[in-house]
C-alpha positions as CSV (number, residue, x, y, z in Angstrom):
1,M,10.7,-36.5,39.9
2,S,8.0,-37.0,42.5
3,T,6.1,-34.1,44.0
4,T,4.9,-36.1,47.0
5,P,6.3,-34.6,50.2
6,L,8.8,-36.8,52.1
7,A,7.7,-38.3,55.5
8,W,10.5,-37.5,57.9
9,F,11.2,-39.6,61.0
10,K,13.4,-38.5,63.8
11,S,16.1,-40.8,65.0
12,S,15.4,-42.7,68.3
13,Y,18.9,-41.8,69.3
14,S,18.1,-38.1,69.2
15,G,18.0,-36.3,72.5
16,S,14.8,-35.1,74.0
17,S,16.2,-31.6,74.5
18,G,16.2,-30.9,70.7
19,D,19.9,-31.2,70.1
20,D,21.7,-33.6,67.9
21,C,18.6,-34.5,65.9
22,V,18.8,-36.5,62.7
23,E,15.7,-37.2,60.5
24,V,15.4,-39.9,57.8
25,A,12.8,-40.2,55.0
26,T,12.7,-43.3,52.7
27,C,11.6,-43.8,49.2
28,P,11.9,-47.0,47.2
29,S,15.3,-46.1,45.7
30,T,16.6,-43.3,48.1
31,V,17.1,-42.8,51.7
32,H,17.1,-39.0,52.6
33,V,19.0,-37.8,55.7
34,R,18.8,-34.3,57.3
35,D,19.4,-32.2,60.4
36,S,16.1,-31.7,62.0
37,K,17.0,-28.4,63.7
38,L,17.0,-26.5,60.3
39,D,13.7,-26.1,58.4
40,E,15.5,-26.1,55.0
41,S,18.6,-28.1,55.9
42,P,20.7,-29.7,53.3
43,Q,19.9,-33.4,52.7
44,L,22.0,-36.4,51.9
45,A,20.4,-38.8,49.4
46,L,21.8,-42.3,49.7
47,T,21.0,-45.6,48.0
48,P,19.5,-48.2,50.3
49,A,22.6,-50.3,50.2
50,S,24.8,-47.2,51.1
51,W,22.5,-46.5,54.0
52,T,22.7,-50.1,55.2
53,R,26.5,-49.9,55.1
54,F,26.5,-46.6,57.0
55,L,24.3,-48.1,59.7
56,S,26.5,-51.2,60.0
57,Y,29.5,-49.0,60.6
58,A,27.7,-46.7,63.0
59,V,26.5,-49.7,65.2
60,Q,30.1,-51.0,65.3
61,G,31.6,-47.7,66.3
């Protein structure tokens, strides 16, 4: 397990008023997703393939 802190990036679709914010951090084998409004929010850990499928559905929706 790595001890390197994750570098989180806020979604470009997140509003500027601070609501509805999603952050993503990538590693070679995992894509982490969390709610940026919570300092210690739960995280989803997805494989890159699962993340790609999720994004393809999100764009279609």
